[in-house]
C-alpha positions in Angstrom: -0.1 0.0 0.0 1.1 3.7 -0.6 2.7 5.4 2.6 0.7 7.8 4.4 3.1 8.4 7.3 3.9 11.9 8.2 7.5 11.2 6.5 6.5 9.5 3.5 7.2 11.9 0.3 4.3 14.2 -1.1 3.8 11.8 -4.0 3.3 9.1 -1.6 0.9 11.0 0.6 -1.3 12.2 -2.0 -1.4 8.8 -3.8 -2.8 7.4 -0.5 -5.3 10.1 -0.2 -6.5 9.3 -3.6 -6.7 5.5 -3.0 -8.9 6.1 0.0 -11.7 7.7 -2.2 -11.1 8.1 -5.9 -11.8 5.4 -8.6 -9.9 6.1 -11.9 -11.2 5.5 -15.4 -10.1 2.5 -17.5 -8.0 1.0 -14.3 -7.7 -1.7 -12.2 -7.3 -0.1 -9.1 -5.5 -3.0 -7.3 -2.7 -2.4 -9.6 -2.2 1.0 -8.0 -2.4 -0.5 -4.6 0.3 -3.0 -5.0 3.0 -2.4 -7.9 1.8 0.6 -10.1 1.9 3.9 -7.6 -0.3 6.6 -8.8 1.6 9.9 -9.8 0.2 13.1 -8.5 0.9 15.8 -11.0 1.5 19.4 -9.6 1.6 21.5 -12.7 2.2 21.5 -16.5 4.1 23.3 -19.1 4.4 22.8 -22.7 5.0 18.9 -23.3 5.9 18.8 -19.7 4.0 17.3 -16.5 5.6 18.0 -13.1 5.0 15.7 -10.1 5.2 17.0 -6.6 8.8 16.0 -6.2 10.0 18.1 -9.2 10.3 15.0 -11.9 9.1 15.8 -15.2 7.1 13.4 -17.7 7.1 14.2 -21.4 3.4 14.0 -22.1 3.7 11.9 -25.5 -0.1 11.1 -25.6 -1.6 14.5 -25.1 -3.0 13.5 -21.8 -5.7 11.1 -23.6 -5.1 12.9 -26.8 -6.9 16.4 -25.8 -3.9 18.8 -25.6 -2.9 20.5 -28.9 -0.7 23.4 -27.7 0.9 22.3 -24.4 -0.1 22.8 -20.9 -0.7 26.0 -19.4 -0.4 27.6 -22.8 -0.5 31.3 -22.4 -2.8 32.2 -25.0 -5.4 29.5 -23.9 -4.9 30.7 -20.2 -5.7 34.6 -21.1 -8.9 33.4 -22.7 -10.2 31.4 -19.8 -9.2 34.3 -17.4 -11.1 36.8 -19.6 -14.4 34.9 -19.6 -14.3 33.6 -16.0 -14.4 37.5 -15.1 -17.6 37.8 -17.3 -19.9 34.9 -17.1 -19.1 31.2 -15.9 -22.4 29.7 -16.9 -25.9 30.2 -17.9 -28.8 27.8 -18.9 -28.6 27.2 -22.7 -32.4 26.7 -23.1 -33.9 30.1 -24.1 -30.6 32.1 -23.4 -27.4 32.4 -25.1 -23.9 34.0 -25.0 -21.3 35.3 -27.2 -18.7 32.8 -26.9 -21.0 29.9 -28.1 -22.2 32.2 -30.9 -18.8 33.0 -32.0 -17.5 29.5 -31.7 -20.3 28.2 -33.8 -19.4 30.7 -36.4 -16.0 29.9 -36.4 -16.5 26.0 -36.7 -19.1 26.2 -39.5 -16.6 28.5 -41.3 -13.9 25.9 -41.4 -15.9 22.7 -41.3 -16.3 20.5 -44.6 -18.9 22.1 -46.6 -22.5 22.0 -45.4 -22.1 21.8 -42.1 -23.8 24.8 -40.8 -25.5 24.0 -37.6 -23.7 23.3 -34.0 -25.2 21.2 -31.4 -23.0 21.5 -28.1 -22.7 18.6 -25.8 -20.2 18.0 -22.9 -17.8 15.4 -24.2 -17.2 12.8 -27.0 -19.4 10.2 -25.9 -22.3 12.7 -25.6 -21.4 13.8 -28.9 -21.9 10.2 -30.4 -25.2 10.0 -28.4 -26.3 13.2 -30.0 -25.5 12.0 -33.5 -27.1 8.5 -32.9 -30.3 10.2 -31.4 -30.5 12.9 -34.0 -30.1 10.3 -37.1 -32.8 8.4 -35.8 -35.1 11.0 -34.9 -34.4 12.4 -38.3 -35.8 9.4 -40.1 -38.6 9.4 -37.9 -39.5 13.2 -38.6 -39.2 12.4 -42.3 -41.9 9.6 -42.3 -39.5 6.7 -42.4 -39.5 5.4 -39.0 -38.3 1.7 -40.1 -34.6 3.3 -40.4 -33.5 3.0 -37.0 -30.6 0.6 -37.0 -26.9 1.4 -37.4 -23.8 0.4 -39.1 -20.4 0.3 -37.8 -17.1 -1.0 -38.4 -15.2 -3.8 -36.8 -12.6 -2.4 -34.2 -14.3 0.7 -34.2 -14.7 3.0 -30.7 -17.0 5.7 -30.2 -17.1 6.3 -26.4 -18.5 4.3 -23.3 -22.1 5.5 -22.7 -24.6 3.0 -23.7 -25.3 4.5 -27.1 -22.1 5.2 -28.2 -20.8 1.9 -26.8 -23.4 0.1 -28.7 -22.1 1.6 -32.1 -18.5 0.7 -31.2 -17.0 -2.7 -31.6 -14.0 -3.1 -29.3 -14.8 -6.2 -27.4 -12.7 -4.9 -24.2 -15.1 -2.1 -23.7 -18.3 -3.7 -24.8 -18.7 -7.3 -24.1 -19.5 -7.0 -20.3 -22.6 -4.5 -21.3 -23.8 -6.4 -24.4 -27.2 -7.3 -22.8 -27.7 -3.4 -22.4 -27.0 -2.5 -25.9 -28.9 -2.1 -29.1 -28.1 -4.3 -32.0 -26.0 -3.0 -34.7 -24.6 -4.3 -38.2 -20.7 -4.6 -38.4 -18.8 -4.3 -41.6 -15.0 -5.4 -41.8 -12.5 -2.6 -40.7 -10.5 -1.3 -43.9 -7.5 -1.3 -41.6 -4.3 -1.5 -43.7 -2.6 -3.9 -41.0 -4.9 -6.5 -43.1 -3.5 -5.8 -46.5 -2.4 -9.1 -48.5 1.2 -9.5 -49.7 2.2 -6.5 -52.3 -1.2 -4.8 -51.5 -1.2 -1.1 -50.9 -3.1 0.7 -48.4 -5.4 2.1 -51.1 -6.2 -1.3 -52.7 -6.7 -2.8 -49.2 -9.3 -0.3 -48.4 -11.0 -0.8 -51.9 -11.1 -4.3 -51.4 -12.7 -4.2 -47.8 -15.3 -1.7 -49.0 -17.1 -4.5 -50.9 -18.6 -6.1 -47.8 -19.7 -2.5 -46.5 -21.4 -1.8 -49.7 -23.4 -5.1 -49.5 -24.6 -4.4 -45.9 -25.6 -1.0 -47.2 -27.5 -2.6 -50.2 -29.1 -5.2 -48.1 -30.1 -3.0 -44.9 -30.8 0.4 -46.4 -34.7 0.3 -45.9 -33.7 0.0 -42.1 -30.6 1.8 -41.8 -30.4 5.2 -40.2 -26.5 5.9 -40.4 -23.3 4.6 -40.5 -20.6 5.7 -38.1 -16.9 5.9 -38.6 -13.6 7.3 -37.3 -11.9 8.8 -40.2 -8.7 7.4 -41.1 -7.6 6.0 -37.5 -9.3 3.7 -35.2 -7.4 5.0 -32.1 -8.8 2.9 -29.2 -8.2 -0.1 -31.4 -4.5 0.3 -31.3 -4.2 3.2 -33.7 -5.4 1.0 -36.9 -5.3 3.1 -40.1 -6.7 3.1 -43.5 -6.5 5.0 -46.6 -8.8 7.9 -47.4 -10.4 6.3 -50.6 -12.6 4.2 -48.3 -14.3 7.3 -47.0 -14.9 8.8 -50.7 -16.5 5.2 -51.6 -18.3 5.3 -48.3 -19.9 8.9 -49.0 -21.1 8.0 -52.6 -22.8 4.6 -51.1 -24.3 6.4 -48.4 -25.8 8.8 -50.8 -26.8 5.9 -53.3 -28.5 4.1 -50.4 -30.1 7.2 -48.4 -28.3 6.3 -45.3 -26.7 9.2 -43.1 -22.9 9.1 -42.4 -21.5 10.3 -39.3 -17.8 11.0 -38.9 -16.5 10.8 -35.4 -13.7 12.9 -35.4 -13.5 13.5 -31.4 -9.9 12.1 -31.6 -8.7 12.7 -35.1 -9.9 16.3 -35.7 -8.0 19.3 -35.3 -4.9 18.5 -37.2 -4.0 15.0 -35.8 -4.3 13.3 -39.3 -2.3 16.1 -41.0 -5.4 18.2 -42.2 -7.5 20.2 -40.0 -10.3 17.4 -40.2 -9.3 14.0 -41.3 -12.5 13.8 -43.8 -10.7 16.5 -45.9 -8.1 14.0 -47.0 -11.2 12.2 -49.0 -12.7 15.4 -50.1 -16.0 14.4 -48.5 -18.5 15.9 -46.0 -20.1 13.6 -43.6 -24.1 14.5 -42.7 -23.0 14.7 -38.9 -19.6 15.5 -37.6 -18.7 14.8 -34.0 -15.8 16.9 -32.5 -14.4 16.9 -28.9 -11.0 16.3 -27.3 -8.8 19.0 -28.8 -11.6 21.4 -29.5 -10.6 23.4 -26.4 -7.2 22.5 -26.6 -7.1 20.0 -23.8 -8.7 22.6 -21.3 -12.4 22.0 -20.8 -15.0 19.4 -21.4 -16.9 20.4 -24.6 -18.2 18.7 -27.5 -20.2 19.5 -30.6 -22.2 17.9 -33.3 -22.2 19.7 -36.8 -24.8 19.0 -39.5 -26.3 20.8 -42.1 -29.8 22.3 -43.0 -31.4 19.1 -44.4 -31.5 17.8 -40.9 -32.1 21.0 -38.9 -35.2 21.6 -41.2 -36.5 18.1 -40.3 -36.8 19.2 -36.7 -37.9 22.8 -37.3 -42.0 23.1 -37.2 -44.4 24.4 -34.8 -44.3 23.3 -31.3 -47.4 21.3 -31.3 -46.0 19.0 -33.8 -43.7 17.9 -31.4 -40.7 17.1 -33.6 -38.0 19.2 -31.7 -34.9 17.3 -31.1 -35.2 16.3 -27.4 -31.5 16.3 -25.8 -30.0 18.4 -23.2 -27.3 18.6 -20.8 -26.6 21.2 -17.8 -23.4 22.2 -19.1 -24.4 22.6 -22.9 -22.5 25.7 -24.2 -20.6 26.4 -21.4 -19.3 29.8 -21.7 -15.9 29.2 -20.2 -15.2 25.9 -22.5 -16.6 27.9 -25.5 -14.1 30.9 -25.2 -11.2 28.5 -24.7 -12.1 26.6 -27.9 -12.7 29.9 -29.7 -9.1 30.8 -28.9 -7.8 27.5 -30.0 -9.3 27.9 -33.3 -7.9 31.3 -33.4 -4.5 29.7 -32.9 -5.1 27.4 -36.0 -5.8 30.8 -38.1 -2.9 33.0 -36.7 -0.1 30.1 -37.0 0.9 27.6 -39.5 -0.1 24.9 -37.2 -0.9 22.3 -40.1 2.4 23.0 -41.8 4.4 22.9 -38.8 2.9 19.7 -38.0 4.1 17.9 -41.3 7.5 18.9 -40.2 7.0 17.5 -36.9 5.6 14.3 -38.5 8.4 13.9 -40.3 10.7 13.9 -37.3 8.6 11.3 -35.6 8.7 9.0 -38.7 12.7 9.4 -38.4 12.8 8.7 -34.7 10.8 5.7 -35.1 12.1 4.2 -38.3 14.9 2.2 -36.7 12.4 0.4 -34.9 10.8 -1.2 -38.1 13.7 -3.5 -38.2 13.0 -4.8 -34.3 12.6 -8.7 -33.9 9.6 -7.9 -31.8 8.1 -5.0 -34.1 5.7 -6.1 -36.8 4.7 -2.5 -38.2 5.7 1.1 -37.7 2.7 3.2 -39.1 1.9 6.7 -39.1 -1.0 9.1 -40.2 0.1 12.8 -39.7 0.9 13.3 -35.9 -0.4 9.8 -34.9 2.5 7.1 -35.1 2.1 3.6 -33.7 4.6 0.8 -33.1 3.1 -2.8 -32.9 5.1 -5.1 -30.7 4.5 -8.9 -31.7 5.8 -12.1 -30.3 6.6 -13.5 -33.6 7.5 -11.0 -36.4 7.4 -13.4 -39.4 4.0 -14.4 -38.6 2.7 -11.5 -36.9 1.7 -13.6 -33.8 0.6 -11.4 -30.8 1.8 -11.2 -27.5 -1.0 -12.7 -25.1 -2.4 -10.1 -23.4 -2.1 -11.3 -20.2 1.6 -10.9 -20.3 1.1 -7.0 -20.1 4.1 -6.1 -22.4 2.4 -2.8 -22.9 2.6 -2.1 -19.1 6.4 -2.9 -19.4 6.8 -0.3 -21.7 4.7 2.3 -19.7 6.7 1.6 -16.2 10.1 1.7 -18.1 9.2 5.0 -20.0 8.1 6.6 -16.6 11.8 6.0 -15.2 12.9 7.9 -18.3 10.8 10.9 -17.8 8.2 9.9 -20.5 4.6 9.2 -20.7 3.6 6.5 -22.6 0.6 4.5 -22.3 0.4 1.8 -24.9 -2.8 0.4 -26.0 -2.3 -3.5 -25.4 0.9 -4.0 -27.5 0.7 -0.9 -29.5 2.9 1.9 -28.4 2.1 5.2 -29.7 3.0 9.0 -30.0 0.3 11.5 -30.3 2.0 14.6 -28.8 1.0 18.4 -28.3 1.8 20.3 -31.2 4.3 22.3 -29.5 6.9 19.5 -29.1 10.5 19.8 -30.6 12.4 17.6 -32.8 14.5 17.1 -29.7 11.6 15.7 -27.7 10.9 13.5 -30.7 14.3 12.1 -30.5 13.9 11.5 -26.8 10.5 9.4 -27.4 12.4 7.5 -30.1 15.1 6.4 -27.7 13.0 5.8 -24.8 10.5 3.5 -27.2 13.4 1.6 -28.2 14.5 1.0 -24.7 11.5 0.1 -23.5 10.5 -2.4 -26.1 13.8 -4.2 -25.4 12.9 -4.2 -21.8 9.4 -5.5 -22.5 10.4 -8.1 -25.0 13.6 -9.4 -23.6 12.1 -12.4 -21.9 
C-alpha cells in the first residue's frame, strides 16, 4: 500500500489519499495499491508534466489525446481568465451568449462544406449519443421510422455511454455490457494492417469496402446511419486506413439514403495531417462529432455539426412535437466555448498544419529504426499519430498474449526515463502536443526503443 505516514514523500501521501476515495477510469485499482503507484501531478508546462517532487514527464499522448498546444498555454490561459470574469455559465435553453455564438460561427466556417449547424454537448461520448439520436429522430420526422438501425466498423470505438458503446466494436469495452446495448450491423474494418502481400493501403481499403457496400444494399431500408472514425481507429490500437474508403462510403451512403456520421473526436484538429480527417477524402459527412482537442485540452466540450437538411426536419410548430429532445446542464458552457474559440484562432494565426508536417517527419525518422526490431511487426503513421506494433513473432505477426502485459512494461520503463507513454495493449503510440520539438521527438524514439527491449527481453 502507498505510504501515508507523515514522513512519506509528497507523492506517496497524495497517492494514499487518492486511493482512499477516488476510482479512476479504465483502471484496475488493485494495480495502484500494489505495484504501480499513482503519480500526482502538480503542474504542467508545454509538453511537460511535473509531480510534487519535481520530476518531469514528457506527455507523449497529449493526456488522452486532448492537448494540442501544450499545458498551461499562455493564450488559452488568458482566454479562460478573461471569460471567467464575465460569465461562468448560464442555461443554454432560452438563453445564449457570445462565446457559443462565436464558436459556432468559427466552426461552421472551417468545417467540411454543408455543415452549418452546431449542437453542443459535454464530451465525446455525449456527442456520439447526440449524433445517434439525431440520426434516428431525423428519419422518424421524415416519415421513415423503419430506418432505425446503425452500421459500424469492426474495431471501432465511439465512447462508453450506452448508445456510443453500442455503435462501437472493441470487445474489451462492450462485451460485459452487451445485454444493455442495441443491436448494430458490423462491416469489416478497412485497416491497412490486414493488407495482403504486395497490396497497397489504397487497394486494401477498396477491397474491404465491398462488404460494407453489400450491407448498405441489403439493409438500406432499415439503416439510419453509418458511423466511422475517419482514417484512424484509435482505441483499437491506432489502426489506420486509406482515405479512398471514405470517398467510397460517402457515395454509397448517398446512393442508399443512409446518413454518414464521422466521429472525429480523436482525429480532428490536425491530428491526421489536415484540420479534419475527412478533408483527405474530399468528403463531408452528414454529422460530424468533435471534442478532445476542441478546447485545446482545457475543458470538457463537444459539438455535433450537421446541415440544413437535418436541421429543417426538426423545425416546425411546437404542437408538432418534432423538436430534438436532448440536453446537458452544461451545454454550451461559456468558459469552454471561450477557450475553444481561442484554440481555433491559434490555428488561424499560426501555420499549425504546416508545422505539424515537419514534426510528423521527425516522428517518422525517430521511429524508423524500430521497424527492423525483431519484435516489431509494423511502424505506421498518419500525420501526428504514430504507432509501433509489438508482436511475439515478427514473421507470422503472432501477438503477445494480453495477459503478459508487455505494454505495461513499456509504460513503466518510460516513466523511469521521464516520458509518459501509455500503450494500447501491445501498441506503443506517439500523439504529442503540437508544441513538441525535434529534440523531444528524438527522446521519444530513444525511450520507446529502450522500453521495447525491456518489454520483449523475456
